[in-house]
C-alpha positions in Angstrom: 27.3 60.7 25.6 25.4 59.0 28.4 25.1 61.0 31.6 27.4 59.9 34.4 25.6 57.9 37.0 26.0 59.2 40.6 27.7 56.8 43.0 26.7 56.3 46.6 29.9 57.9 47.8 29.2 61.1 45.7 25.7 61.1 47.1 26.9 60.9 50.7 29.5 63.6 50.2 26.9 66.0 48.8 24.4 65.2 51.6 27.1 65.7 54.2 27.9 69.1 52.7 24.3 70.2 53.3 24.3 69.3 57.0 26.0 72.6 58.0 24.7 74.9 55.2 22.1 77.3 56.5 20.8 78.2 53.0 20.6 76.7 49.5 24.0 77.4 48.1 24.8 74.8 45.5 25.9 76.6 42.3 23.3 74.6 40.4 21.0 73.7 43.2 17.9 72.4 41.5 19.8 70.2 39.1 21.9 68.7 41.9 18.9 68.1 44.1 17.1 66.3 41.2 20.2 64.1 40.7 20.2 63.3 44.4 16.5 62.5 44.5 16.8 60.2 41.5 19.7 58.3 43.1 18.0 58.0 46.5 14.7 57.0 45.0 16.4 54.1 43.3 17.7 52.7 46.6 16.0 50.0 48.6 17.8 50.6 51.9 19.2 53.8 53.5 21.5 55.1 56.1 19.7 57.3 58.7 21.3 60.4 57.0 20.2 59.3 53.5 16.7 58.6 54.9 16.3 62.1 56.3 17.7 63.7 53.2 15.4 61.7 51.0 12.4 62.8 53.0 13.6 66.4 52.8 14.0 66.1 49.1 10.5 64.8 48.7 9.2 68.0 50.4 11.6 70.3 48.8 11.0 69.1 45.3 7.4 68.0 45.8 8.2 64.5 44.8 6.8 61.1 45.8 9.0 59.1 48.2 8.8 55.4 49.3 9.3 55.9 53.0 7.5 57.5 56.0 8.2 61.1 56.8 9.4 62.2 60.3 7.5 64.9 62.0 8.5 68.6 62.1 6.0 70.1 64.5 5.6 73.8 65.2 7.2 74.8 68.6 4.9 75.5 71.6 6.0 78.7 73.4 6.4 78.5 77.2 7.2 81.1 79.9 10.3 79.8 81.6 8.6 79.1 85.0 5.8 77.2 83.2 8.3 75.2 81.3 10.2 74.2 84.5 7.1 73.3 86.3 5.8 71.1 83.6 9.0 69.4 82.3 11.6 69.5 85.0 9.9 66.7 86.9 13.0 64.8 88.0 16.5 65.4 89.4 18.0 64.2 86.2 16.1 66.7 84.1 16.9 69.5 86.5 20.6 68.7 86.4 20.7 68.6 82.6 18.7 71.8 82.2 20.8 73.7 84.9 24.0 72.5 83.1 22.8 74.0 79.8 21.5 77.2 81.4 24.8 77.8 83.1 26.6 77.1 79.8 24.5 79.6 77.9 25.0 82.3 80.7 28.8 81.8 80.3 28.6 82.0 76.5 26.5 85.2 76.6 28.8 86.8 79.2 31.9 86.0 77.1 30.3 87.7 74.1 28.7 90.6 75.9 25.2 89.6 75.0 22.5 90.9 77.4 19.4 90.1 75.3 17.4 86.9 75.8 18.1 84.1 73.4 15.4 81.7 72.2 15.9 78.0 72.6 14.0 75.0 71.1 14.0 71.9 73.3 12.7 68.5 72.2 13.4 64.8 72.1 12.9 62.5 75.1 13.6 65.3 77.5 10.0 66.5 77.1 8.4 63.1 77.6 6.8 63.5 81.0 6.9 59.7 81.8 10.6 59.6 81.1 12.3 60.9 84.2 15.8 59.7 83.2 16.5 61.0 79.7 19.9 60.2 78.3 20.6 63.7 77.2 19.1 67.2 76.5 18.5 67.9 72.8 18.0 71.5 71.8 18.6 74.3 69.3 19.9 77.8 70.2 18.3 80.3 67.8 20.9 82.9 67.1 19.7 86.4 66.2 21.3 87.9 63.1 22.9 90.7 65.1 25.0 88.1 66.9 25.9 85.9 63.9 29.5 87.1 63.7 30.4 86.9 67.4 32.9 84.1 67.8 30.7 81.9 70.0 27.4 82.6 68.2 28.5 82.1 64.6 27.2 78.5 64.9 30.6 77.3 65.9 30.8 77.7 69.7 34.2 76.2 70.2 35.3 78.9 72.7 33.1 77.4 75.4 33.1 73.6 75.9 29.6 72.1 75.6 28.6 70.2 78.7 28.3 66.4 78.7 25.0 65.0 77.6 23.9 68.3 76.1 23.2 68.0 72.3 23.2 71.5 70.8 22.7 72.9 67.3 23.2 76.6 66.8 20.7 77.8 64.2 19.6 81.1 62.7 16.7 82.7 64.5 14.9 82.7 61.2 15.7 79.1 60.5 13.6 77.3 57.9 12.9 73.6 57.3 13.2 74.4 53.6 16.9 73.9 54.3 18.2 70.4 55.1 20.0 71.8 58.1 16.8 73.1 59.6 14.7 70.1 58.6 17.1 67.6 59.9 17.4 69.0 63.4 13.7 70.0 63.8 12.7 66.5 62.7 15.2 65.1 65.3 13.6 67.3 68.1 10.0 66.6 67.0 10.0 62.9 66.1 10.6 59.7 68.0 12.0 57.1 65.5 11.2 53.5 66.1 14.6 52.4 64.7 17.4 54.5 66.3 20.2 52.0 65.8 23.4 53.8 64.9 25.0 52.7 61.7 21.9 50.7 60.7 20.6 50.4 57.1 16.8 50.6 56.9 14.2 50.3 54.2 11.5 52.0 56.3 11.1 53.7 59.6 8.2 54.8 61.8 7.8 57.9 63.9 5.8 59.3 66.7 5.4 63.0 67.0 7.0 64.8 70.0 6.4 68.2 71.4 9.0 71.0 70.8 9.1 73.7 73.4 10.2 77.3 72.7 11.6 79.2 75.7 13.8 82.4 76.2 16.9 82.4 78.4 
């Protein structure tokens, strides 16, 4: 019997299921990923999500792909004062950062967390010439010891996230070997030429951006 051909809907459902999985948990992971690769490799145009997943599969499976990879740069550590001096060079940036810092303080107080939490910050917020970023993109790196606290189990619904703050809660030992890690780190560390929401694209181009690592 001929093998069933994967449909685009089935492909998108599987990709979407990987967006919030912090490890590789498919029951038959390698077979499923191979099927997804073969389907995506046969396409000529991609949604943004399909594009990122196709790039991740190329790395994960060590396969050739037909498109340009986004960047996943290593984070640069900063002492908090040095980070503020370098990057908070406008009122807009100071307002966004203060909003996030106050949010994190409330979250930590609610959960009884005294320890510092590491945070990755990237995107246009770190572009020095851009004094009016649209938002603040970041990842809160959650230590394993706090994983099961309500607000730190990657689902921080107990405390409303401030406007214009784009947060992902990630394991402190996150890995770009998972699509969840790869997708957000490439978002923080790459400036895509085509950012049009809902667009289909055959190719995209990227500029590398810095990712800063701070403790709060």
